[in-house]
Each structure stands twice: as structure tokens, then as C-alpha cells.
C-alpha positions as CSV (number, residue, x, y, z in Angstrom):
1,M,0.0,0.0,0.0
2,V,1.2,3.5,-0.8
3,D,-0.1,6.4,1.2
4,T,-0.4,9.4,-1.2
5,G,-1.4,11.8,1.6
6,A,-5.0,11.7,0.6
7,L,-5.6,8.0,0.7
8,R,-3.9,4.6,0.4
9,L,-3.5,2.9,-3.0
10,H,-2.8,-0.7,-3.5
11,V,0.3,-1.1,-5.7
12,Q,2.1,-4.0,-7.3
13,R,5.5,-3.5,-8.9
14,I,7.4,-6.1,-10.9
15,G,10.6,-5.8,-12.8
16,P,13.3,-7.7,-14.7
17,R,14.6,-10.8,-12.9
18,G,18.0,-11.1,-11.4
19,S,20.4,-8.2,-11.6
20,R,19.1,-6.8,-14.9
21,S,18.4,-3.1,-14.8
22,S,15.1,-1.9,-16.2
23,R,15.0,-0.2,-19.6
24,A,12.1,2.0,-18.8
25,T,9.2,2.4,-16.4
26,V,5.7,1.5,-17.6
27,V,2.6,2.4,-15.5
28,L,-0.6,0.4,-16.1
29,V,-4.0,2.1,-15.3
30,H,-7.1,0.0,-15.2
31,G,-10.8,0.7,-15.9
32,L,-14.0,1.3,-13.9
33,L,-16.2,-0.7,-11.5
34,T,-15.4,-4.4,-12.0
35,D,-11.8,-3.7,-13.1
36,S,-8.6,-3.7,-11.0
37,L,-4.9,-4.1,-11.4
38,A,-5.5,-7.8,-11.7
39,S,-6.6,-7.4,-15.3
40,Y,-3.0,-6.4,-16.0
41,Y,-1.3,-8.7,-13.5
42,F,-2.8,-11.8,-15.2
43,T,-2.3,-10.6,-18.8
44,V,0.4,-8.3,-20.0
45,A,2.4,-7.3,-16.9
46,P,4.6,-10.4,-16.7
47,S,5.7,-10.2,-20.3
48,F,6.5,-6.5,-19.9
49,A,8.7,-7.3,-16.9
50,A,10.4,-10.2,-18.8
51,D,11.1,-7.7,-21.6
52,G,13.2,-5.6,-19.2
53,L,10.6,-3.1,-18.0
54,D,9.9,-1.7,-14.5
55,V,6.1,-2.3,-14.3
56,I,3.9,-0.4,-11.9
57,M,0.2,-1.2,-11.6
58,Y,-2.3,0.1,-9.0
59,D,-5.9,-0.1,-8.0
60,L,-7.8,3.2,-8.6
61,R,-9.4,4.8,-5.6
62,G,-12.5,2.8,-4.6
63,H,-11.3,-0.3,-6.5
64,G,-9.6,-3.5,-5.5
65,R,-7.7,-3.1,-2.3
66,S,-7.3,0.7,-2.4
67,D,-9.2,2.9,0.0
68,R,-12.8,3.7,-0.8
69,P,-13.6,7.3,0.2
70,P,-17.2,8.4,-0.2
71,D,-16.4,11.1,-2.7
72,G,-13.5,12.5,-4.9
73,Y,-14.0,10.4,-8.0
74,S,-13.7,13.0,-10.8
75,L,-11.2,12.6,-13.6
76,D,-9.1,15.3,-12.1
77,D,-9.0,13.3,-8.8
78,G,-7.8,10.3,-10.7
79,I,-5.1,12.2,-12.4
80,T,-4.0,13.7,-9.1
81,D,-3.9,10.2,-7.5
82,L,-1.5,9.1,-10.3
83,E,0.7,12.2,-9.8
84,A,0.9,11.5,-6.1
85,L,1.6,7.8,-6.6
86,L,4.6,8.5,-8.9
87,E,5.9,11.1,-6.5
88,R,5.7,8.7,-3.5
89,L,7.4,5.9,-5.5
90,R,10.1,8.4,-6.5
91,V,9.7,7.6,-10.2
92,T,11.9,10.0,-12.1
93,G,12.0,10.6,-15.8
94,P,9.3,10.1,-18.4
95,V,7.1,7.0,-18.0
96,H,5.2,4.9,-20.5
97,L,1.5,5.0,-19.7
98,V,-0.9,2.3,-20.6
99,G,-4.6,2.8,-19.9
100,N,-7.5,0.4,-20.3
101,S,-10.9,1.9,-20.9
102,Y,-11.3,4.7,-18.2
103,G,-7.7,4.1,-17.2
104,G,-6.8,5.4,-20.6
105,T,-8.8,8.6,-20.0
106,I,-6.8,9.1,-16.8
107,A,-3.6,8.5,-18.6
108,F,-4.5,10.9,-21.4
109,G,-5.4,13.6,-18.9
110,Y,-2.1,13.1,-17.1
111,A,-0.2,13.4,-20.5
112,V,-2.0,16.8,-21.1
113,R,-1.2,18.0,-17.6
114,H,2.4,16.7,-17.6
115,P,3.6,16.3,-21.2
116,E,7.2,16.2,-20.1
117,R,6.6,13.2,-17.9
118,V,5.2,10.9,-20.5
119,A,7.4,9.0,-23.0
120,S,4.6,7.2,-24.7
121,L,0.9,6.6,-24.3
122,S,-1.0,3.3,-25.1
123,L,-4.8,3.6,-25.0
124,I,-6.7,0.2,-24.9
125,E,-10.3,0.7,-25.8
126,S,-10.1,4.2,-24.5
127,E,-10.7,7.8,-25.4
128,P,-9.9,11.3,-24.0
129,A,-12.4,13.2,-22.0
130,T,-14.7,14.9,-24.6
131,P,-18.3,16.0,-24.4
132,A,-19.3,12.8,-26.1
133,W,-17.4,10.8,-23.5
134,A,-19.0,12.6,-20.6
135,S,-22.5,12.0,-22.1
136,K,-21.8,8.3,-22.6
137,L,-20.4,7.9,-19.1
138,R,-23.4,9.7,-17.7
139,R,-25.7,7.3,-19.5
140,I,-23.8,4.1,-18.7
141,L,-23.1,4.9,-15.0
142,G,-26.7,6.1,-14.6
143,R,-28.0,2.8,-15.9
144,V,-25.6,0.8,-13.8
145,V,-26.4,2.7,-10.6
146,H,-30.2,2.4,-11.3
147,E,-30.0,-1.4,-12.0
148,L,-27.9,-2.1,-8.9
149,A,-30.0,0.1,-6.7
150,H,-33.3,-1.3,-7.7
151,N,-32.6,-4.9,-8.9
152,E,-29.2,-5.7,-7.3
153,S,-30.1,-9.3,-6.3
154,D,-31.7,-10.2,-9.7
155,T,-28.8,-8.5,-11.6
156,I,-26.1,-10.4,-9.7
157,T,-28.0,-13.7,-10.1
158,W,-28.2,-13.1,-13.9
159,I,-24.5,-12.2,-14.1
160,A,-23.6,-15.4,-12.2
161,A,-25.7,-17.5,-14.5
162,H,-24.5,-16.0,-17.8
163,R,-21.0,-14.6,-17.0
164,G,-19.8,-16.9,-14.1
165,H,-19.4,-16.6,-10.3
166,N,-16.1,-14.6,-10.5
167,M,-17.8,-11.8,-12.6
168,A,-20.7,-11.9,-10.1
169,R,-18.3,-11.4,-7.3
170,L,-16.8,-8.4,-9.1
171,A,-20.3,-7.0,-9.8
172,R,-21.1,-7.1,-6.1
173,G,-18.0,-5.0,-5.5
174,A,-19.1,-2.6,-8.2
175,A,-22.5,-2.4,-6.6
176,R,-21.0,-1.3,-3.3
177,L,-18.8,1.2,-5.1
178,A,-21.8,2.7,-6.9
179,R,-24.0,2.6,-3.8
180,E,-21.5,4.0,-1.3
181,T,-19.7,6.7,-3.3
182,S,-20.3,9.6,-5.6
183,L,-18.5,8.0,-8.5
184,G,-21.6,7.9,-10.6
185,Q,-22.1,11.6,-10.3
186,D,-18.4,12.7,-10.2
187,I,-17.1,11.2,-13.4
188,P,-19.6,12.4,-15.9
189,A,-19.3,15.9,-14.4
190,S,-15.5,15.9,-14.9
191,R,-13.8,18.7,-16.8
192,I,-13.5,17.9,-20.5
193,L,-10.6,18.5,-22.9
194,T,-10.7,20.8,-25.9
195,D,-9.4,19.6,-29.3
196,H,-6.5,21.9,-28.8
197,Q,-5.6,20.2,-25.5
198,I,-6.0,16.8,-27.1
199,A,-3.7,17.8,-30.0
200,S,-1.1,19.1,-27.5
201,V,-0.1,15.5,-26.6
202,S,3.0,15.1,-28.7
203,C,4.4,11.8,-27.4
204,P,3.9,8.6,-29.5
205,V,0.4,7.3,-29.0
206,L,-0.9,3.8,-29.7
207,A,-4.7,3.4,-29.8
208,L,-6.0,-0.2,-29.7
209,Y,-9.7,-1.0,-30.4
210,G,-11.8,-4.1,-30.8
211,G,-13.4,-4.1,-34.3
212,E,-16.8,-4.8,-32.8
213,S,-16.6,-2.1,-30.2
214,D,-18.4,1.2,-30.6
215,V,-15.3,3.0,-29.2
216,A,-13.5,2.0,-32.4
217,E,-15.3,4.7,-34.4
218,L,-13.2,7.2,-32.6
219,A,-10.0,6.0,-34.2
220,P,-10.0,8.2,-37.3
221,R,-10.7,11.4,-35.2
222,L,-8.0,10.6,-32.7
223,A,-5.4,9.9,-35.5
224,E,-6.4,13.2,-37.1
225,L,-6.0,15.3,-33.9
226,L,-2.8,13.7,-32.5
227,P,0.6,14.5,-34.2
228,D,2.0,11.0,-33.6
229,C,-0.7,8.4,-33.3
230,R,-1.0,4.9,-34.6
231,T,-4.4,3.2,-34.4
232,V,-4.9,-0.6,-34.5
233,I,-8.2,-2.4,-34.9
234,L,-8.5,-6.0,-33.7
235,P,-11.2,-7.7,-35.8
236,G,-13.8,-9.9,-34.0
237,H,-13.3,-8.4,-30.6
238,E,-15.4,-6.0,-28.5
239,H,-14.5,-3.9,-25.5
240,S,-12.5,-6.5,-23.5
241,I,-9.5,-6.8,-25.8
242,L,-7.0,-6.7,-22.9
243,V,-8.5,-10.0,-21.5
244,E,-9.5,-11.5,-24.9
245,A,-6.3,-10.8,-26.8
246,P,-3.6,-10.1,-24.2
247,A,-0.7,-11.5,-26.4
248,T,-1.6,-9.2,-29.3
249,V,-2.2,-6.2,-27.1
250,G,1.1,-6.8,-25.3
251,E,3.0,-7.2,-28.5
252,H,1.7,-3.8,-29.8
253,V,2.5,-2.0,-26.6
254,R,6.0,-3.5,-26.2
255,S,6.7,-2.5,-29.8
256,L,5.7,1.1,-29.1
257,I,7.8,1.3,-26.0
258,A,10.8,-0.4,-27.7
259,G,10.6,2.1,-30.6
260,T,10.3,5.0,-28.3
261,C,13.3,3.9,-26.2
262,A,15.4,3.3,-29.4
263,A,14.6,6.8,-30.7
264,V,15.7,8.4,-27.4
265,T,18.9,6.4,-27.4
266,A,19.7,7.5,-30.9
267,R,19.4,11.2,-30.2
């Protein structure tokens, strides 16, 4: 656990085995509600460490084993938590940020706030905070909060029958988070980014999307706004590409990081 001064965040950090020194630091930021650092720990994190990277992953506030305050769940709060975490861990130099879903929105916001601290940015089924993003989150979180508040037992039973008992366990945790905190109100009310702010992110960006996901329609606009962005569509996949295609996702992210490190070395 790392005490940021505002709350305690659950952190896992793995690196190269033996006496090898790390080539770079990569920070993995997960998504909302049923997600946690485990989605990285059991997918791409081990391969990143084996590739010589210092890997930092953490549970967002309210998620996993991190503290669950009743309020403070805006996007700015999430970015500030990431700032404080890196400061407490004494991470120096630019980091490679990887964000899944809402974690990518946090990572993008951090890159806008601290462009000098980000070496590369990998967005997995994610998008910056735009008016369309806020509207979508308001609709989705509103529906989730309503369903869990009025039909929690039936909803959990359905999830267990159709998605398995582990997902039902995660859904119970999500229900508590939605019920006991202001997350559902705070996130949609977060400050949004202008096109100018989005375009200010000059580091190399990788945007990965499932071909069957509605988020994939954002790829052309993101590539148009960002000066150095590569978009990749994974056919046949929906939103959960990190879990469904971890080897492919990991390969693309490692390639971006390796290329960025090589470019820095060549300067």
C-alpha cells in the first residue's frame, strides 16, 4: 500500500529478474467498476517485466484493495492520484503510460497535464475526456447505478448464470462502489478536454480497439488530432481486448515502448 497523503492505494510493482536493470518504467492504469490491477497482472504485466521493463500497476481509488472514500471520483481526482503515486514511488524521468478503458482517459489527462513526464501513451479501448465521452459515461453509469440500486439481487443472479461466479463477485464490489460513493455523479461531471488540449499530446500514442466495439469509431478522429498516433483495430473483438487478446495487445504496446526507447537512445 502507498499512502499518497489523501488515501492509500494498493500497488504492485514487478521488474526484470535477477540483476538486470530496467530499460524504462511502464505504468498500467485499469478501468472502472469491475476492473482492478488484476486485469494487467494476469495478462500483459509479466511479459512487460520479462522484456526488461519496470512495471507499476495500482488499484484506482474505490477499486480493488485501495481505499474507498465516499467522494472525490472526478477525472481530475484520478489524475492527481496518479501524480501523487509516482511522487511517493520516487519515479523520475518520463514513463510509458498504458490505460485500459477509463484508465486510458486518466492516462491521457495526465499526459495533457504533464507532457514532459510521458514518454509514450497506449490507449486500450479508451478515449480522451470529450463532451461525447461525458455524455456516454453519464448514461452508462446512470443505468448501472439504477439497476444495482433497484434490482441488485436479480442483476447479480443473472450475471452469475451468464458470466460466471467470478464476474458476479466483481459485480457485487461494483454495486458497493456505486452505492456507497459519488463515483456515478463525479465522473460524468468531470472537466473535458478541448481539441487543442488533445492535440497538445506530442508523445507517441498507440490506440487499440476491438473491431466490434463502438469505441473503435473514434480511431480516425484521434489519429487526425494527434501528431504521432497509430491506431490498431483487432477484428472480431469487442471492448475487453485486454483480456480476450492479451498477447496481441502486449505485442503492440511493447513494440511502441521499444521504438520510443530506441529513438531516445539514438538522439
